[in-house]
C-alpha positions in Angstrom: -14.8 53.5 -59.8 -14.8 50.1 -61.1 -15.5 47.5 -58.5 -13.7 44.1 -58.9 -16.0 41.8 -56.7 -13.0 39.4 -56.1 -10.7 42.2 -54.7 -12.7 45.2 -53.8 -15.5 46.2 -51.1 -17.6 49.2 -51.5 -20.2 51.4 -49.9 -22.3 54.3 -51.2 -24.5 56.7 -49.5 -26.3 60.0 -50.0 -25.3 62.4 -47.5 -27.9 65.3 -47.3 -25.4 68.0 -46.9 -23.2 70.2 -49.4 -20.2 68.6 -50.8 -17.9 71.3 -49.1 -19.3 70.4 -45.8 -18.6 66.7 -46.3 -15.1 67.6 -47.7 -14.3 69.6 -44.7 -15.4 66.8 -42.4 -12.8 64.6 -44.0 -9.9 67.3 -44.3 -10.2 69.2 -41.0 -8.7 67.3 -38.3 -11.0 68.6 -35.5 -13.9 67.7 -37.7 -12.4 64.2 -38.7 -11.9 63.3 -34.9 -15.6 63.6 -34.4 -16.8 60.9 -36.6 -13.8 58.8 -37.9 -14.0 55.8 -35.5 -17.3 54.0 -34.3 -18.6 55.3 -31.0 -18.2 55.1 -28.2 -14.4 54.9 -29.2 -12.8 58.2 -29.6 -10.3 59.3 -32.3 -7.4 61.7 -32.0 -5.8 62.9 -35.5 -2.1 62.9 -35.0 -1.2 63.9 -38.5 -3.5 65.0 -41.4 -1.6 66.4 -44.4 -4.3 66.0 -47.2 -2.2 66.2 -50.2 -0.5 63.5 -52.4 2.2 62.1 -50.2 0.8 63.5 -47.1 0.4 61.7 -43.8 -2.8 60.3 -42.4 -2.2 59.1 -38.7 -4.8 58.6 -36.2 -4.9 57.3 -32.7 -7.8 55.5 -31.1 -9.2 55.4 -27.5 -11.8 53.0 -26.1 -11.9 54.4 -22.7 -11.1 58.1 -23.5 -7.8 58.0 -21.6 -5.3 56.1 -23.3 -4.9 56.5 -27.1 -3.3 53.8 -29.2 -2.2 53.6 -32.9 -5.1 53.3 -35.3 -4.1 54.2 -38.7 -0.6 55.1 -40.3 -1.2 55.6 -43.9 -0.3 58.3 -46.6 -2.4 59.9 -49.2 -2.0 59.0 -52.7 -4.3 61.3 -54.7 -6.3 64.4 -53.5 -8.8 66.3 -56.0 -10.3 69.0 -53.9 -14.2 68.4 -53.3 -13.9 65.4 -55.5 -11.6 62.6 -54.4 -9.4 61.3 -51.6 -7.2 58.2 -52.2 -5.2 56.8 -49.2 -3.4 53.6 -48.5 -2.1 52.0 -45.3 0.3 49.6 -47.6 2.7 52.5 -47.2 3.0 54.4 -43.7 3.2 58.2 -43.1 7.0 58.1 -43.5 6.9 56.3 -46.9 8.0 53.0 -45.7 6.2 49.7 -46.5 3.9 49.2 -43.6 3.4 46.1 -41.5 0.9 43.6 -43.0 -1.4 44.0 -40.0 -4.0 45.6 -40.4 -4.9 44.3 -44.0 -3.2 46.4 -46.5 -5.7 48.2 -48.8 -6.2 51.4 -50.9 -9.3 53.4 -50.2 -10.9 55.8 -52.7 -13.6 58.2 -51.6 -15.5 60.3 -54.0 -17.7 63.2 -53.3 -20.2 64.0 -56.0 -23.1 66.2 -56.6 -26.6 64.6 -55.8 -30.0 66.3 -55.8 -30.4 65.7 -52.2 -26.6 66.7 -51.2 -23.5 64.6 -51.7 -23.1 61.3 -53.5 -20.4 59.7 -51.3 -18.7 56.5 -52.6 -16.2 54.3 -51.0 -14.0 51.6 -52.8 -11.6 49.6 -50.8 -9.1 47.6 -53.1 -7.1 44.8 -51.7 -4.1 42.8 -53.0 -5.9 39.4 -53.4 -9.3 37.6 -52.7 -8.1 36.4 -49.4 -7.3 39.9 -48.1 -10.7 41.1 -49.3 -12.6 38.1 -47.7 -10.7 38.7 -44.4 -11.5 42.4 -44.4 -15.2 41.6 -45.1 -15.1 38.8 -42.3 -13.5 41.3 -39.8 -16.4 43.9 -40.3 -15.8 45.9 -43.3 -19.4 46.6 -43.7 -20.1 47.4 -40.0 -17.0 49.3 -39.5 -17.0 51.6 -42.6 -20.8 51.6 -42.5 -20.8 52.8 -38.9 -18.3 55.8 -39.6 -20.0 56.7 -42.9 -23.3 57.0 -40.9 -21.5 59.0 -38.2 -20.0 61.2 -41.1 -23.5 61.7 -42.5 -24.9 62.6 -39.0 -22.1 65.0 -38.5 -22.3 66.8 -41.9 -26.2 66.9 -41.9 -26.2 68.6 -38.6 -24.0 71.2 -40.2 -20.7 70.2 -39.0 -18.7 71.0 -35.9 -20.4 71.0 -32.6 
């Protein structure tokens, strides 16, 4: 993944768990729900069809009672145990999405590492202004938090 510092934001982390465990945490709805949004918020997976063209739709609850729309996206590329690419610029029905939240394409790669999985995230934006806004709105904190939650979940062995 080549980073364009004017358009992209990135995050890297070694997750001390096998690649298959980290992959399942991303591709199994019941596992994704356990780490996908920063706690104490809760996530509910509405649709998770992990294949090119498949839907990626989640709902979010701040209070544990009412779940509101969170992400309506589609998968662009899926290479088992290696890469997931999704975008929120096109919604789960393949229609152009509303420009809020910030349109982006995320590429997540899973690689071998002596201590487990080399986890890399690259988020691409259409222009420097969108990148700057995403950074200002908390990219590092939001994605950093859910990546730490993913790591904790996978390193503990997965489902609780």
